[in-house]
N, C-alpha and C positions, 0 to 999 in steps of 0.2 A: 227282584227281577221276575217278571211274568213267568208262570212254570208251562210247560207244554201240556196240551191237552191229549195229545197221542204223540207216541212215538214209537217208528218202526226200527229196530236196531239191528244191522245185518243178516236181514231175511234171505236164506236160499230156499230154493224150489227146484226139485229135479224131476222130469218127467221121461218115459222112455224115450231114449236118443235126443232128448233138449235138456240142456241145463238153463232153465228159463230166469231165474233169480240167482244171481252172483255176490250175495252180500249187499241187498238194497237197504238203506237208510232213509227215513223221512220223518221231519216231525211237523205237527199242527196246531197251533194256538186255538184257543177259544174265540169264536170272533172273527175268525180269518178265514180268508179264501185262498188257498194254496193250489196252483195249475200243477198238473202233473203232465208233462209232456215228454214227446219220444216218437222215433219211427214205429211203425206196425212191427211188432216182434220185439219190440226193446223190453217189453215185461210190465207193462203198466197194466192191463188186466189180469196178469197174472198176481199182481201184488194186490189190486184192490180184490181179488178172488180169496186170497190169503185173509185179507184184512174182514172180509165179508163171511169168513167161515166155508167158502167153498170148496177150498184146498188147503188143507192144513200143512204148515210151513214145515221144513225138513229142519231148519235149524234157524238161530236168531232168537229174538225176544221182541213182545210188542208190549207196551206200557201205556196204560190210559189213567192220567191224572197221577202219574208217578208209579204206578204200581203195575208190577208184571202180572201180566192176565193171560189165558190160554184160549185160544180160540181154534175150535174143531169142528164148528158145526155153524149154520146159519142161525140157530138158537142161541148159541154162545155168543154171537157177533150181536144179536138183539139186546140179550142180555146185559152186556156190556156198552149198549147205547150207539150201536154201529147200524147203519142202513145204506145200501148200494142203490142205487136207481141206474139201472143198466139202460145202455143205447137203445137196446130192442125192449120195449114196453112190455110188461108181464100182466097187464091188466086183463081180466075179464069180460069182452066187448058187449054181452048181453045180460050182464049181472047190473044192477045200479051202482052209480058212485060210492054209496054206505056200505053195500054189501062188498064191492072191493077193497074198501078201507079196512074192514073187520072181517077179510076173508078168513077163515078156519080160526078166528078168535071172536067168534059173535057173542054180545052179552046174552045171558041165560035168564029164564024166570021160569021154575018149576019143569027145568028139565026142556023147554022151548026156546027158540031165539025169541028176545026181546026185540022186535023191530022196532018200537016206538022209541025206547032207548036208543039203538044202534043209529037210527036216523037223526035222532036229536043230537047224540054226539059227533056224528060225522059234520052235521051241518055247523056245528060248534067249531070245530077244526077248520073248516072251508072257510067260514066266517073270520075267524081270527087271522085269515091271512089276506081278508079283504076281496076275496072271490066272489064274482055273480054266478056260481054253481049251486044248482039244485040237488041235495043230496039223493033224492029219488029217482034224478035222469038217469037213463041206461048209458053206459059208459060210451057204446057204439056211434052216440048220437053226438058226442064231444068232439072238438077239433084236438088235433094234435097236440097242440100248445095245451090246451086244457087237461089234455090226459097225462102231460107231461107234469103240468102242475098237481095232479091228483096224486101222483105217486111221491110227490113232495109231501104233500098233507098226510098221507100213510105213514110217511117215514116219520112225521110230528106226532101222530098218533102213537107211535112206539116209545115217544119222549125220546127219540135219537139226541145226541149232543154231537154226533160224527156222522156227515150225510156224504155219500160220494155221489158225483154227478158224473156219467159216461156220455161224452158226446151230447150233451141235451139239448143242443141248438140245430143239431145236425138238419132237421126236418123243418125249422122254424123261419117263419117271415122276420123281416125287419122288425116291426111293430111286435110280434110276439116275443120275439129276442128282448127288446126294450122291457117288456111287462115280466119276463123271465127273471130279468136282473133287476129289477125291484124287487121281487120276492126274496132273490138271493140277499140282498141288503137288509131286508128284514129279518132273514134268518140270522144274519150276523149280530145283528143290532141285540137279539136273544141269546148272543153269546153260543151259537151253535158253529163248530168248525164244519169246513166244507173243502173236501178235495174235487178240483174241478177238471175235468179230463177233455182236452179238446185240441184238434188238430188246425182249428182257426185261431193262427197267432193273434191275428188282428183284434180278437176279443179279449186279450188279457188284460191290455191298460182299462179295459171298462169296467172289468170284474173281479181281477184276481190281485192279491196284497203280495205275494211272493210264487215265485216258478221253482220246481225240481225237476231237471232233466234226466230220463235215464237211456241208455244205450246199450245194447247189447247184453240187457239184464244186468246192468251195473248203475249204479248212480253218478253221474258225472258233474253234477253241481248243481247249486240253489242259489238263487239271489233275489231280492227284491225287484219287482217289475217296473218299478219306477227307475231303477238304477241299470237296466239291461236291455238292448235293442232286441227287435225280432232277427236281424240279421246275426248277431251273437248267439242267441237261442239256437237257430238254424244249424249254426256251426257246431255247437254243443251236440245237438241231436245226430247229425250226420257224420261229424268227425273229420269234415271236409268242408271247402267254400262252395257253395252252390252257385257256380258261375254262369250256368243256363238253367233257369226255372222252367219258362216256357219256351216250347222249340215249335217254329213255326216258319215255314220257307215261301209259302204262298205260291204253289204252281198255278200255273194257267189252268182252270176248269176247262173240260172239254164238252160233251154232248151231256143232255138232260138223263138223269139215271132214273128219279122220280119225278112226278107232277101230280097235285091233288087240287081238284078243282069241287067248290063249293061243299066240301065235305060237312053233313050235318049228321049228328048223332043224338043219343037222349043226352048227352053231356057237352058237346060243343057244335057251335054255330057258323056255318056258311066258311069254312076255313080253306083257302087256297095260298099253295105256294108250290116252288119246285126246289130240288137239289140236282146237282151236277156232278159228274164223275171227277173225282180229284178236289171235291169242294168239303169244308167242314161249315155246315150250316148250324148255328146256333141258336136254340130255342130259349127265350129269357121271359120272366114275369114274376108276379108273387104266388107264394105258394095257393095253391088252390085256383089258378088262373085259367088252367084247360091245358097245359100243353101236354101232359102225361096222357090225359083222353084224347086228344088228337090221335096220339101213336097208335091207342089201344083200338081206336076206330079204323085207321089206316092197315093194321095186323090181323082184324079178325076177331078181336076179344070184345068189342063192343058191334051190336048191328049198324049198318050205315043205315039212314032214312032217306039221305038224297045225296047226291054228289057223285063225283068220279075220281078213280085213282088208276094212275099211268105209269107203268113200268117198261124202261127202255122206248117209249114213245107209244106203246101198246096197252089199249084200255084193258084192266084186269079186274075181275070180280073176286074179292077175297072175305069170305064168309068165317075163315076158321084160321087161327094162326099156322097151321099146318100148310096152308095154301101160301100164305107170305113166305114162309123158309122155303119151300119150293122155290118160290121166284127169286132165291136167292137173296132176301130179307132177312138180316139177322137184327136180334133184340136184346139189349142187356138192359134189365127192369132196375128200377133203383133201389126196391128191397131184394137184394141178392140172398140173404137167408130164406127168406119166405116163398120167394120167386123163381130162383134159380140153382140153390144148393140141396144136395143130399146129404145132410149135415153127418150121418154116420156111415156115410160111405167113402170110398177111397178119394184121395186127389185124381188119380187115374180115372176112376170111375165117372168122376164129374168132369174130367176134361175132355175124354172121348165120347163124351153121351151123345153129339151130334153127326159122328163118323162112323157108327157101327158097323154099317155095311162096308167099309172099306177094310175090316179085319175080321166080320163075321160072315160064314157063308152056311146055311142051314144051321146045325149043329154045333160046326167047327168052328172053333175060336183061334185065329192066327195072334198068339200071344206074343211073336216077335214084333209084329207090324203095331199092335197095340202099343207094345213097349216103345218103339221107335216112334211113334206119333207123340206119346208123351212126354219122352227124353226130349224131341225136337222144341216143344212149346215150354217146358221147365227151363230148358236151357234160353231159348230166344227173349223170355220174359223175365228170367232171372227168377223164378219161384222160388221161394225159401222153403223147404220141406224136407223133413228127415227122411223121408223115402216117399216113393209113388203110391204106398200102401196106407199111409198116414191118412186116418178120417180127417177129413176137410175142415171138420168143425174146428178142429186143433191148432189151424193156420191162424197168421193174423189176418186183420181185415184187407188189409192191401194185397196180400197173396191170395187170399179166398178171391177178390175181384179180378185179379191176374188169370186165375184158372177159367171164369166166367168168360173172359176176355177170348183167353187160349181155345176154349169150347168153340167159339164162334170162328175166330181165326182156323181152325183144323178144316172147319165146314166152307170156308173160302167164299164168304158172300160178296155181292157186288154194291149192297147197301147195309150200311151198320148203323141202327138206331140205339143209341147211348143214353140212357137216363140217369143223371146225376155219377157220373163214370167215375168220381175221385170224393164222392162222399164217404167220409169217416175212414180216410187214409190219409197218410202223413206226407210230408212235403217230398220225401225221397221218391217215394213210389209215385205221387202225382206227377212228377217231374218225368218219369219213366212211361207213365202211359201217356203222357203230352207228346213225348217223343214219339212212341208208337202210333199215336193217332196222325201226328204229323208224316209219318213213314208211310202208312197205309193211305193217306190222303194223294202222297207223290205218286203210289203205285197205281193212283186212279179210282181207288175206292171212294164212294160217296157215303159220307158220314153224317147224320143229324146228331145233335148232342144237345140236351136238356140239362140246363144247369142253374142251380139259385147262386152261384159263385160269381159275380159281375166281373171281378178282375180275371177269372178263367175263362168268361164268355167274349170278354173284349180282347184278350191276348191269343183264344186259339181259334178263334170263327173266321171265316170268310166275310159272309155275313149274318144278321141276325134279326130273327123272327121275333116281336114281342107280343106278347097275349094278356089281355085283361078280359076279366067275366066273360072267360069261355070262347073269345073271339080273339082275331089277331087283330090288333091295336095301331102297330106300326112294323114296319121294315127299314133297316140301318144297312148300309154299305160299310164296307172296313174303313173306309175314310170319315165316317159320321160317327164310328163307335165313341162311347163315355158313357160312364156311368151316370151322369146327367141324363144324358140322351134317353138310354135306358128308360129310367124310373118315370120320365115324363110319358112316356106311353105306357108304363106298367101301372101308372096311378091317375092318369089323366089329370095332370098338372096343367 
């Protein structure tokens, strides 16, 4: 019988106020892809951080090749052939690909960095995966997909036998996903074991051999992917039937909230559209099509070269995001960690950031009012946190996203732009956010939603704008929506 490459047995981990892992177990064979799934807060990140040496376990056992090992640091993990590729990439943009691969372990000759050997070795690793990437290229010039693969190359350079990939496809186009899956297949053929974390259950039959499900810090079951349906996986994840996933009542939209005419910036060309109160307008298209760039132009992040923006029927000039926010336009960016959150500050600080004037007068802080606002939205959005003082970086991705949404709901915008609002969060949290968006639209808010998930776009939007090559390529009414119709406009079929 084939032995396990990795075994994690009865792993426990506690943090102040949180029992994160309660006896979790999993196994991984050489040349196998094990999907690790669960709702945000189920313990997936904590478990891989234990395996990667970021958090030492409190109890339990880790075995590699049948032998017990102690992993108390990242160095211990690497010495045991374990590499973690996190969802948020940790490459240094202005260094070259080779310098990133060998960062802090550069080959030396005579006490100096041996750049020739470093670039040759890096290029050898790159070529070994069949990549068309120059080791001397600066990382910031690469696409997100190419950067993702460089993280894989770095893991291989450590001679890793166990590689964890955390949400590796969350920022990739379909073509880029196909290429990534080919690289994963090549790693499997080399006998490398892969733990694959994803909220996109539709990917699992294409990439994974088995699936292990976590819920509330515990293992609730494992199965061969071929033997289990997505509905069964969801039921294991949430502990109940998901009878309503997409919630949308499609109320009659009223007057125009926002109109854009012939907007042109350095990054988008001649964009025109409108969104009405009570409507959810979806923006679809391939990664890099210009969807986010349109919003950056409207909000004043990017200078407008020509065109007009109207709010409530009145032409406005927005040269800075603060002016957009003053016009009651809210914005939830795609990259919440870099653009929205102050990781080392509390849940309460992050949630109330847009409404400081409601509880601060001069140097006096009305703490009771601040607490009241926080309590209202923590309860309204079912935000799971040990306390309001908990650092937001310690919350799950779904709960972090709920805090960002709450920040804007507290500010009571008339127009809310949501860029990939459910990226990297689980099915349960997604369903809650869809329900919330539906309720906000029913109350008359105008919502613009950018999403790369076509089922989400189709089931939540009243209308959909499709972009291609930084221009609008088509507009579809609700009755016209289908994945085929959207993709025809997205790729010019």
